[in-house]
C-alpha positions in Angstrom: -27.0 52.9 61.9 -28.1 55.9 59.4 -24.8 57.4 58.5 -25.2 61.5 57.1 -22.8 63.0 55.6 -22.0 66.5 55.1 -19.2 68.1 52.9 -17.7 71.2 53.6 -15.2 73.1 51.1 -15.0 70.4 49.3 -17.6 68.1 46.4 -18.5 65.6 47.4 -17.6 62.5 45.4 -19.4 58.7 45.4 -15.9 57.3 46.4 -15.8 59.0 49.8 -19.3 57.8 50.6 -18.5 54.7 50.0 -15.3 54.4 52.2 -17.6 56.4 54.7 -19.9 53.9 55.2 -17.5 51.4 54.9 -15.3 52.7 57.4 -18.3 53.2 60.0 -20.3 50.4 59.2 -18.0 48.8 60.7 -18.9 50.3 64.0 -22.4 48.4 64.1 -21.6 45.9 65.8 -20.2 47.4 68.9 -23.5 49.7 68.4 -25.4 46.4 68.1 -27.1 46.8 71.9 -27.7 50.5 71.4 -29.5 49.5 68.3 -32.3 47.7 69.8 -33.8 51.0 71.5 -33.5 53.2 68.7 -31.8 53.3 65.4 -28.3 55.3 65.8 -27.5 58.0 64.2 -24.2 58.8 63.4 -22.7 62.6 61.4 -19.7 62.6 59.5 -18.3 66.0 58.2 -15.6 66.0 55.8 -14.3 69.1 54.2 -11.3 71.6 53.7 -10.2 73.3 56.7 -9.3 76.6 54.7 -9.3 77.3 50.6 -5.8 78.4 49.8 -3.7 76.4 52.0 -2.9 73.4 49.8 0.5 71.7 52.2 -0.2 70.4 55.9 -3.6 69.4 57.6 -6.1 70.9 54.8 -8.5 68.0 55.1 -10.9 68.3 58.4 -12.7 64.7 59.4 -15.6 65.3 62.6 -18.2 62.8 64.1 -20.8 63.0 66.4 -23.3 60.7 67.3 -25.4 60.1 70.1 -27.0 57.3 72.0 -29.1 57.6 75.0 -27.3 59.6 77.5 -23.9 60.1 75.6 -22.9 62.1 73.0 -19.6 60.8 71.7 -17.4 63.6 69.3 -14.1 62.8 67.4 -12.4 65.6 65.2 -9.2 65.0 63.4 -7.2 67.1 60.9 -4.8 65.8 58.2 -2.8 66.1 54.8 -5.6 63.6 53.3 -9.0 62.9 53.4 -9.4 59.1 53.8 -6.3 59.3 57.2 -8.5 61.8 58.7 -11.4 59.6 58.1 -9.6 56.4 59.7 -8.3 58.1 62.8 -12.0 59.6 63.9 -13.3 56.6 62.9 -10.9 54.8 65.5 -11.1 57.4 68.1 -15.0 57.1 67.8 -14.4 52.5 68.6 -12.6 53.4 71.5 -15.4 55.6 73.2 -17.7 53.0 72.3 -15.9 50.7 73.8 -15.1 52.3 76.7 -18.7 53.2 76.8 -19.8 50.1 77.1 -17.0 48.7 79.2 -18.9 51.1 82.6 -21.6 50.4 81.7 -21.2 45.9 82.1 -19.7 47.1 85.6 
């Protein structure tokens, strides 16, 4: 699985890159059946929603992933970027599991 990371209104850091790769790398098991057809690409965008707010949900994580015949998308805002990343990973994992269940029936 190839993970493409885009930063918006925030500096890219190695720590966030590693964190994203670790979290979404765990989805490789769930995607193994789709990896046989072609390499799956995961587009992750993280950043600040605004430059002037300092409280509340100021960080955003958004994920888009295309599988044959299906687009998966998740988006969350939170006060902590890592929590927003965790939340979109969980949403994406649920969507993939639901899609796999439908494909198995």
